[in-house]
C-alpha positions as CSV (number, residue, x, y, z in Angstrom):
1,M,8.1,-22.5,27.9
2,A,4.9,-23.0,26.1
3,E,2.0,-20.8,25.6
4,R,-0.9,-21.3,27.5
5,E,-4.3,-21.5,26.1
6,T,-6.8,-19.7,28.0
7,S,-10.2,-19.4,26.8
8,H,-12.1,-16.0,27.2
9,T,-15.7,-16.9,26.7
10,P,-17.4,-19.6,28.2
11,F,-17.0,-22.9,25.7
12,Q,-20.2,-23.7,23.6
13,D,-20.1,-26.3,20.1
14,V,-21.5,-24.0,18.2
15,R,-21.9,-26.9,15.5
16,L,-25.9,-27.8,14.5
17,H,-27.3,-25.0,16.6
18,G,-27.6,-22.4,13.9
19,F,-25.9,-18.5,14.9
20,A,-27.4,-17.4,18.0
21,R,-27.6,-13.9,16.5
22,R,-25.5,-12.2,13.7
23,K,-23.3,-9.5,14.6
24,T,-23.5,-6.3,12.3
25,V,-20.3,-5.6,10.3
26,A,-20.3,-2.5,12.4
27,E,-19.4,-4.5,15.9
28,A,-16.9,-6.9,14.0
29,W,-15.0,-3.5,12.7
30,Q,-15.1,-2.2,16.4
31,W,-13.8,-5.4,17.6
32,I,-11.4,-5.7,14.8
33,D,-10.1,-2.0,15.6
34,S,-9.9,-2.8,19.6
35,V,-7.1,-5.5,18.9
36,T,-5.3,-4.2,16.6
37,Q,-2.1,-1.9,16.4
38,P,1.0,-1.4,14.0
39,L,3.3,-4.2,15.0
40,P,7.0,-2.9,16.8
41,S,9.4,-1.5,14.4
42,E,12.9,-2.8,12.7
43,W,15.4,-1.1,10.6
44,V,15.8,-2.0,6.8
45,E,17.8,-0.7,4.1
46,A,16.5,2.2,2.5
47,A,17.2,1.1,-1.2
48,S,15.2,-1.8,-0.3
49,A,12.2,-0.2,1.6
50,S,9.6,0.7,-1.2
51,G,6.5,-0.1,0.3
52,R,7.2,-0.6,3.8
53,V,5.7,1.9,6.3
54,L,7.7,4.8,8.0
55,A,7.5,4.3,12.0
56,E,9.5,7.2,12.9
57,P,9.9,10.7,11.5
58,I,12.9,11.1,8.7
59,T,14.8,14.8,8.8
60,S,17.6,15.7,6.3
61,P,21.2,15.4,8.1
62,V,22.0,17.5,4.7
63,D,21.5,20.1,2.3
64,V,20.2,18.9,-1.0
65,P,22.2,20.5,-2.6
66,M,25.0,21.2,-0.8
67,F,26.6,23.7,-3.2
68,A,25.7,26.3,-5.4
69,R,25.5,24.3,-8.8
70,A,24.6,24.9,-12.4
71,M,21.6,24.0,-13.5
72,M,22.5,24.4,-17.1
73,D,25.5,23.9,-19.7
74,G,27.2,27.9,-20.4
75,Y,29.3,30.1,-18.3
76,A,29.7,31.3,-14.7
77,V,29.5,34.9,-14.4
78,Q,28.7,37.7,-12.3
79,A,25.2,39.1,-13.3
80,R,26.1,42.7,-13.5
81,D,28.5,42.3,-16.3
82,T,25.6,40.9,-18.4
83,G,23.2,43.6,-18.2
84,G,22.4,45.3,-21.6
85,A,23.6,42.1,-23.5
86,S,21.5,41.2,-26.5
87,A,21.6,40.2,-29.9
88,Y,22.4,43.7,-31.0
89,Q,24.7,44.4,-28.4
90,S,26.9,41.7,-26.9
91,V,29.4,41.9,-23.8
92,R,32.4,39.9,-24.2
93,L,34.2,38.2,-21.5
94,R,37.3,36.6,-20.8
95,V,37.0,32.6,-20.2
96,I,39.5,32.1,-17.6
97,G,38.8,28.0,-17.0
98,Q,36.3,25.1,-16.6
99,V,34.6,23.4,-14.0
100,L,33.0,19.9,-14.8
101,P,30.5,18.1,-12.2
102,G,32.3,16.5,-9.4
103,Q,35.1,18.6,-9.7
104,T,36.6,21.1,-7.4
105,P,36.7,24.9,-8.8
106,S,40.5,26.1,-9.5
107,V,39.4,29.8,-10.2
108,S,37.6,32.5,-9.3
109,V,35.1,34.5,-11.2
110,T,36.4,38.7,-11.6
111,P,34.4,41.4,-13.1
112,G,34.9,40.8,-16.9
113,T,35.7,37.2,-16.7
114,A,33.8,33.6,-17.1
115,V,33.9,30.0,-16.4
116,R,32.6,27.5,-18.7
117,I,30.5,25.2,-16.4
118,M,28.5,21.8,-16.9
119,T,25.2,21.3,-15.5
120,G,25.5,20.0,-12.1
121,A,28.9,21.3,-11.3
122,P,29.6,23.5,-8.3
123,L,29.7,27.4,-8.6
124,P,33.1,28.8,-8.8
125,P,33.3,32.0,-6.0
126,G,33.0,35.2,-7.5
127,A,30.0,33.9,-9.6
128,D,26.4,34.6,-9.2
129,A,24.2,33.6,-12.0
130,V,25.0,30.7,-15.1
131,V,24.6,31.9,-18.9
132,P,23.3,29.2,-21.0
133,F,25.5,28.5,-24.1
134,E,22.6,29.1,-26.3
135,Q,22.9,32.9,-25.4
136,T,26.6,32.8,-25.9
137,E,28.7,33.2,-28.8
138,G,32.0,31.4,-28.0
139,E,36.0,31.8,-29.3
140,A,38.9,29.9,-27.3
141,D,39.4,32.6,-24.6
142,T,36.7,34.9,-24.7
143,V,32.8,34.6,-25.1
144,A,30.1,37.0,-26.2
145,V,27.4,37.3,-24.3
146,V,23.9,37.9,-26.1
147,G,21.4,37.5,-23.3
148,E,21.3,39.4,-20.0
149,V,20.8,37.2,-16.7
150,V,20.1,38.4,-13.0
151,P,21.8,36.8,-9.8
152,G,21.0,33.4,-9.3
153,K,20.0,32.2,-12.6
154,N,20.2,29.1,-13.6
155,V,22.0,28.5,-10.3
156,G,20.8,25.7,-7.6
157,R,21.1,26.9,-4.4
158,P,22.1,25.0,-1.3
159,G,19.1,23.2,0.5
160,E,16.8,24.3,-2.5
161,D,15.8,20.7,-2.7
162,V,15.8,19.4,1.0
163,A,17.1,21.8,3.8
164,Q,19.4,20.2,6.7
165,G,17.2,19.7,9.7
166,S,13.9,19.6,7.5
167,L,11.1,17.0,8.2
168,V,11.5,14.7,4.9
169,F,8.5,11.9,5.7
170,Q,6.1,11.5,8.6
171,P,5.3,8.3,10.1
172,G,2.9,6.5,8.5
173,R,4.1,7.1,5.1
174,R,4.0,3.9,2.8
175,L,7.3,4.6,0.7
176,R,7.1,5.0,-2.8
177,P,10.1,4.3,-5.3
178,Q,10.6,8.1,-5.7
179,D,11.0,8.4,-2.1
180,L,14.1,6.0,-1.9
181,G,15.5,8.3,-4.4
182,V,15.0,11.4,-1.7
183,L,16.5,8.8,1.2
184,A,19.4,8.2,-0.9
185,S,20.0,11.8,-1.9
186,I,20.0,12.9,2.1
187,G,22.7,9.9,3.0
188,V,20.0,7.5,4.6
189,A,21.1,4.1,4.3
190,R,18.7,2.6,7.0
191,V,15.1,3.5,8.1
192,P,12.6,2.3,10.7
193,V,9.5,0.7,9.3
194,I,6.6,-1.2,11.0
195,R,6.8,-4.7,11.0
196,R,5.3,-6.8,8.2
197,P,2.4,-9.0,9.6
198,V,3.1,-13.1,9.6
199,V,0.5,-14.5,8.3
200,R,-0.7,-18.3,7.8
201,I,-3.0,-19.8,5.4
202,L,-5.0,-22.9,6.6
203,V,-7.5,-24.0,3.9
204,T,-9.8,-26.9,5.6
205,G,-11.7,-29.7,3.5
206,D,-10.9,-33.2,3.0
207,E,-12.1,-33.2,-0.7
208,L,-9.4,-30.3,-1.3
209,L,-6.6,-31.1,-3.9
210,P,-3.5,-28.5,-4.0
211,A,-3.7,-25.9,-6.5
212,G,-2.1,-26.3,-9.5
213,Q,-3.4,-30.1,-9.7
214,Q,-6.8,-31.1,-12.2
215,P,-10.2,-31.8,-10.6
216,E,-10.7,-35.5,-10.0
217,G,-13.7,-37.5,-9.4
218,Y,-15.6,-35.8,-6.5
219,R,-12.7,-33.6,-5.3
220,I,-11.8,-30.2,-6.3
221,V,-8.9,-27.6,-6.2
222,D,-7.8,-25.1,-3.7
223,A,-8.9,-22.0,-5.4
224,N,-9.0,-19.9,-2.1
225,G,-5.4,-20.3,-0.6
226,P,-3.8,-18.8,-4.0
227,M,-6.0,-15.6,-3.7
228,L,-5.4,-15.2,0.3
229,R,-2.1,-15.4,-0.1
230,A,-2.1,-12.9,-2.7
231,L,-4.7,-10.7,-0.9
232,A,-2.6,-10.5,2.1
233,T,0.5,-9.9,0.0
234,R,-1.1,-7.1,-1.1
235,D,-2.2,-5.8,2.0
236,G,1.7,-6.1,3.2
237,A,1.8,-9.3,4.9
238,V,4.5,-11.9,4.9
239,V,2.7,-15.4,4.2
240,A,4.8,-17.6,6.3
241,S,2.9,-20.8,5.0
242,M,-0.2,-21.9,3.2
243,E,-1.4,-25.1,4.0
244,L,-4.7,-27.7,3.1
245,I,-5.5,-29.2,6.2
246,P,-7.8,-32.0,6.7
247,D,-11.3,-31.7,8.5
248,Q,-9.8,-33.1,11.6
249,P,-9.9,-31.1,15.2
250,Q,-6.3,-32.1,16.3
251,A,-5.3,-31.2,13.0
252,I,-6.7,-27.6,12.7
253,L,-5.5,-27.0,16.4
254,D,-2.0,-28.3,15.4
255,A,-1.9,-25.5,12.8
256,L,-3.1,-22.9,15.1
257,R,-0.2,-23.3,17.3
258,Q,2.5,-22.5,14.7
259,P,3.5,-18.9,15.1
260,A,2.2,-15.9,13.4
261,D,0.3,-12.4,13.9
262,V,-2.3,-13.5,11.6
263,V,-4.2,-17.0,10.9
264,L,-6.7,-17.1,8.2
265,I,-8.8,-20.4,8.1
266,S,-10.5,-21.1,4.9
267,G,-13.6,-23.1,5.4
268,G,-15.1,-25.2,8.2
269,S,-16.1,-21.5,9.4
270,S,-20.5,-22.6,9.8
271,V,-22.3,-24.2,12.2
272,G,-22.2,-27.8,10.3
273,Q,-20.9,-31.3,11.4
274,E,-17.6,-30.8,10.1
275,D,-17.0,-27.1,11.1
276,H,-14.6,-27.6,13.8
277,A,-12.6,-24.2,13.6
278,P,-15.3,-21.9,15.4
279,S,-15.6,-24.5,18.3
280,L,-11.5,-25.1,18.6
281,L,-11.4,-21.3,18.7
282,A,-14.2,-20.8,21.5
283,R,-12.6,-23.8,23.5
284,H,-8.7,-22.9,23.4
285,G,-9.0,-19.2,22.9
286,E,-11.0,-16.4,22.1
287,L,-14.7,-16.3,19.7
288,A,-15.1,-12.9,19.4
289,V,-17.4,-13.1,16.6
290,H,-19.2,-15.7,15.2
291,G,-21.8,-14.9,12.0
292,V,-22.1,-11.5,10.7
293,A,-25.2,-9.9,9.3
294,M,-24.1,-9.5,5.7
295,R,-24.1,-11.6,2.0
296,P,-22.7,-13.1,1.2
297,S,-20.0,-14.6,3.9
298,S,-22.6,-14.6,6.8
299,P,-20.7,-17.5,8.3
300,A,-17.9,-15.5,8.9
301,G,-16.2,-15.3,12.4
302,M,-12.8,-13.9,14.1
303,G,-11.2,-14.2,17.7
304,R,-8.0,-15.0,19.4
305,F,-5.8,-17.8,19.9
306,Q,-3.0,-17.6,22.1
307,E,-1.5,-13.9,20.7
308,R,-2.7,-14.6,17.0
309,L,-5.9,-13.1,15.6
310,V,-7.9,-15.7,13.5
311,F,-10.3,-15.0,11.0
312,L,-12.7,-17.9,10.2
313,L,-13.6,-17.8,6.6
314,P,-16.3,-19.6,4.6
315,G,-15.0,-21.7,1.9
316,N,-17.1,-20.3,-0.8
317,P,-14.6,-18.6,-2.8
318,V,-16.9,-15.0,-3.5
319,S,-17.7,-15.3,0.6
320,C,-14.0,-15.7,1.6
321,L,-13.0,-12.7,-1.0
322,C,-15.4,-10.8,0.8
323,A,-14.6,-11.8,4.4
324,Y,-11.1,-11.1,3.9
325,D,-11.3,-7.6,2.8
326,F,-14.4,-6.9,4.9
327,F,-12.6,-8.3,8.0
328,A,-9.1,-10.1,7.5
329,G,-7.3,-7.6,5.3
330,R,-8.4,-4.6,7.5
331,A,-6.9,-6.2,10.5
332,I,-3.4,-7.0,7.9
333,R,-3.7,-3.6,7.1
334,R,-3.5,-2.3,10.7
335,L,-1.2,-4.3,12.1
336,G,1.4,-3.1,9.3
337,G,0.7,0.4,10.1
338,R,-1.1,1.1,6.6
339,S,-5.0,2.7,6.5
340,A,-7.7,0.3,7.5
341,D,-9.5,1.7,4.5
342,W,-10.5,-0.3,1.3
343,P,-7.2,-1.0,-0.6
344,Y,-9.6,-0.2,-3.8
345,P,-10.1,2.7,-6.2
346,C,-13.4,4.4,-5.7
347,R,-15.7,5.8,-8.5
348,R,-19.0,7.2,-8.3
349,L,-21.2,6.2,-11.0
350,P,-24.9,6.0,-12.0
351,L,-27.0,2.7,-11.9
352,A,-28.1,1.5,-15.0
353,R,-30.9,-0.2,-13.2
354,K,-32.1,-1.2,-9.8
355,L,-29.8,-3.2,-7.4
356,V,-32.0,-5.2,-4.9
357,S,-30.9,-5.3,-1.3
358,L,-32.3,-6.9,1.9
359,A,-32.6,-4.6,4.8
360,G,-30.8,-5.7,7.8
361,R,-27.7,-6.8,6.2
362,V,-25.0,-5.3,4.4
363,D,-25.0,-6.6,0.7
364,Y,-21.3,-7.1,-1.1
365,A,-22.7,-6.4,-4.8
366,R,-20.7,-7.6,-8.0
367,V,-20.6,-4.7,-10.9
368,Q,-20.0,-4.0,-14.2
369,I,-18.9,-0.6,-15.6
370,R,-20.7,0.0,-19.3
371,N,-21.0,3.0,-21.1
372,G,-20.2,4.8,-17.9
373,Q,-23.0,2.9,-15.7
374,V,-23.1,0.5,-13.0
375,E,-24.7,-2.7,-14.1
376,P,-25.1,-5.3,-11.1
377,I,-24.5,-9.0,-12.2
378,A,-24.5,-10.8,-8.8
379,V,-25.8,-10.5,-5.4
380,S,-25.5,-14.2,-4.7
381,G,-24.1,-17.5,-5.7
382,A,-21.0,-17.5,-3.0
383,S,-19.8,-20.2,-5.0
384,I,-19.0,-18.5,-8.4
385,L,-15.7,-16.9,-7.7
386,S,-16.0,-16.3,-11.7
387,S,-18.6,-13.6,-10.7
388,T,-15.4,-11.6,-9.9
389,T,-13.2,-11.7,-12.7
390,R,-16.3,-10.9,-14.6
391,A,-16.8,-8.1,-12.5
392,D,-15.3,-4.9,-12.6
393,G,-15.7,-3.5,-8.9
394,F,-18.2,-4.1,-6.2
395,V,-21.0,-1.6,-4.5
396,I,-21.6,-2.4,-0.6
397,V,-25.2,-1.7,0.2
398,P,-25.7,-0.6,3.6
399,Q,-27.8,-2.8,6.0
400,D,-30.3,0.0,6.3
401,S,-31.0,-0.3,2.8
402,E,-33.6,-1.9,0.4
403,G,-30.8,-0.9,-2.1
404,Y,-31.2,1.6,-5.0
405,P,-33.3,2.4,-7.9
406,P,-31.8,3.2,-11.9
407,G,-30.0,6.4,-11.9
408,A,-28.8,6.7,-8.1
409,E,-24.9,7.2,-7.9
410,V,-23.1,4.7,-6.0
411,D,-19.6,4.4,-5.0
412,V,-17.8,1.7,-6.7
413,Y,-14.8,-0.1,-5.5
414,L,-12.7,-1.0,-8.3
415,Y,-10.9,-4.5,-8.6
416,D,-8.4,-3.2,-10.8
417,T,-5.7,-1.4,-8.6
418,G,-3.3,-0.8,-11.8
């Protein structure tokens, strides 16, 4: 059965009428947070789960290690036999065997005896310590111990790394490479993780050429599609498709009907004659936000079409980047069980010169860091994508501020996350 398209708000053709009222960034965030929650879980191979978000707690079914083992190459002994041993007064023990990693000990240590042992090998019965080779002077059948050890010395205890039944990882943890090692060590082969959001990218515009071609005549190459694909992938999404769509209502509507969790529409988000997406969303779904009090990205919008979240991103590249990071990225991260917060490291640094803004809107100001100070390089120029490549990061000026004076400390979100 085909999905039924419903209209959640009365339809109004928003084109050529301007924005009735721009929502605040906080209002847009509130809407996003109200309609997003982590997607259902799925089971994946633990070995390939790096970067995935756990959906359930992981407890250990075993002790790691499961047995007492040598932590150094040397001799397994009874610690009391080494009492008083030193370079001036050695203690001589009889060597009765050897145990290697993975082997079952074939002998037991008794008073006055020692067993040669390698790192990782199980401690033989009767032994309670390991004397390192460096503290011995060995012969074929005997060893002279020249250093005293106490019980438990150089021995890994059962459960010392991970105890059976202990909580290893909490739900919501984004698995790191070292986490996969721990999962392997406790014998976990598959883990429950939150499903990655499926994203479709629609780039509208009759003037656009596919990425990779050369600009020609009055046509330009799509820059937003590759950028959005990389951003969505960074935020944990699976990008199902990236399409160039002509400025035709039916073509946009047909593309909207393709299955996805999130649809990103780049271009045609404003109120011009060729800006079809907002009216289509208002007519066939829900246009929850259209126009935001921010610079750049004021024409951004968002809503729902059937069960999909739809984000209307301006065609100007900097505005597109800004709107994605403020809104679409937040939703994708929340759907995937990640933090809604900015995915950029933040440094607090002083301004080298004044950063000017206009009260009543949020400003996304690109900046450089020079000699430990913040230099604003652009607060406008939404079509100048290279301003973001020249920038080290950005500063967010809140809507109730007219900017900051020289020397004021500001939070800089750094584009380079490495």
